[in-house]
N, C-alpha and C positions, 0 to 999 in steps of 0.2 A: 499282157504282162507275163514275163517269164520268171523262173525261180531266182536267178541272180538279182534281177531288179526288185523282186519281192523282198529279198534279204536286205537290199539297200534301203528300201522304204522302212522295213522293220527297225533297222539300225537308227534311222532318223527319228523314229518314234521313241526309241529307247532313251535318247538324250534327255528330253523333258521328264521322262519317268524317273531317271536317275536323279535329276534335280529335285523332284518332289520327294523321293526317298531320303535324300540328304536333309532337306528342310524339315521332314517329319521325324528325323532321328533313326530311320531304318537304314543304317550304314551298311550292315551286312547284305541286305537286299540290293542296295546300290552297287556294292562290289560284284555280286553275282550277275546282275543285269549288265554291268559294264563289261565283264568278262565275256558274256554271251555276245554282246555287241561287237567286241573285238574279233571274236571268232567269225561272226558274219562278215566282217571286213575281209578276213583272209579267204573265206569260203566263196563269197559272191564272185570275186574276180577269177578264182580258180574254175568255178562252174561256167562262167561266161566264156572263158577261153576254151575249156574242154568241150563244151557243147556247141561251140561256135555261135554263141548268143550275145556277142558284144554289140551293144546298141548305143545310139547317140544319147538316149535317155540315161543309160548307165554311165557313160563317160562323163556326163555332167553331174548326175546325182550322187554317184559314189563318193567323190571328194566332198561334195556338199554335206552328205550324211556324216562323214568324219568330222567336218568342221562343226556341225551342229552338236554332235556328241561331245566333243572336247570342250567346246564353249560352254555348254550347259553344265558340265561337271565343274569346270573351273569357276564359273559364276556361283555355283552351289558352295564351293569351298570358301569363296569370299563371304557369302551370306552367312555361313555358319562360323565364320571367323577362324579358319584354320591358320595357325600362326606362321607356317612355312610357305604359304601361298600369298604373295604380295599383289597388290593392285597393279603395280607396274608390270609384273610378269603376265598377268591375265590381259592387261591392256595391250602389251606388245603382241601376244599371240593372237588375240581377236583382231587387232588392227591388220596384222599380216594376212590373216585368213580372209578378211573382208576385201583387202586390196587385191589379193590373188584371185579370189572368187569373182570380183568384178572384171578383172582382166581376162580371166578364163571364159567368163560368160560372153564377153565381147568377141573373143576368138571363136567361140562356138557359133555365135550368130553370124560372123563373117565367113564361116566355113574354114577357118584356119585350123591347122592340125597342132596337136600337142601330145606329149608323152610325159609320164611322171619321171622326174630326175632322181638320181640316187640321193641327192641331198634332201629332197622332199620325202623320200622313203625313210631316211634316217631321222628326219624331223618327226615324222608320224610315229616311228618306233619309240623315240625318246619321250614324246608326249604320252604315249600309251603306257610305257613303263613307269613314268613318273606318277601318272594318275592311278594306275593299278597299285603301285607300292603305297601311295598315300591312302587309298581306300582300304587296303589291307591293314595298314598301321591304325587308321581310325577304327576299324572293326576290332582289332586286338585291344586297343586301349579302352574302347567302349565296353568290351567284355570284362575288362579288369576293373571297371568302375572309375577309370581315370578320364581326364578331359584334355584336349589339346592345350599345349602350353604348360603342362604339369612339369615341375622341375626334374622329376625322375625320368622324363622322356626326352630331355633336351638333345641328347646325342643323336637319337633317331630323327628328331625334327631337323637338326642341322644337316644330316645326311640327305633327307628328303628335300630340303631347301637347295642343297647342292645339285641334286638331280633336276630340280626345277630350273636352275640356272643353265644347266647343260641343255635342257629342252628349249629354253628361250633362245639360247645362243644358236642352236641348230635351226630354230624357227627363223631367226634373222638371216642366217647364212642362206637358207633355202629361198627365202624371199628375195634376197639380193641376187642370187643365182638366176631366179626367174626373170627379174628385171633386166639383168645384163644380157641374158640369152634372147630377150624379146624386145630390146630397145630399138632396134633398127626396122623391124618389120613384123607385123602381126601374123604374117604367113610363114615366118621362119620355121624351118623344119625341126629346130631344137626346142620347141615349146615344152615347158616343164610345169609341174603342178605348182 
């Protein structure tokens, strides 16, 4: 086990922890843990490339850790009834992630190659920005004694809903990009996340 892979595993563990924090009302702690998890996502890849420690385990588990983290937080948002996070948004994101995860696992088992596309990177960035902004918003209103859906916060919630729509749109686009690039051959050189 090397440091980059250890950071990947830590990020995967942080997803359920953030979910528990949301369900127990520890929104500020959820925000802090999510930020740490995002930093591990940036840092593990950097370390793996810098130290020449890129492994097959890391190639498979790094995107899986991202998917677990994002899915856990979004499910948490649904369970605590965050008004600007809709079931259809979460459903589209999780369905795309499961589809691509299955396809990517098949490529991995067959020895096919793949690289993360720019659309997948933009998708991940949009999801992380949306979730971070949402957690920050929930932390602020919690500190003010307000609750999601309060009439005084509707403008912010509309903006966060808009960010969510952008994240979902990029999720669909990156999924379509993956399917188009891989429809003819599982060993195509343009494999994307």
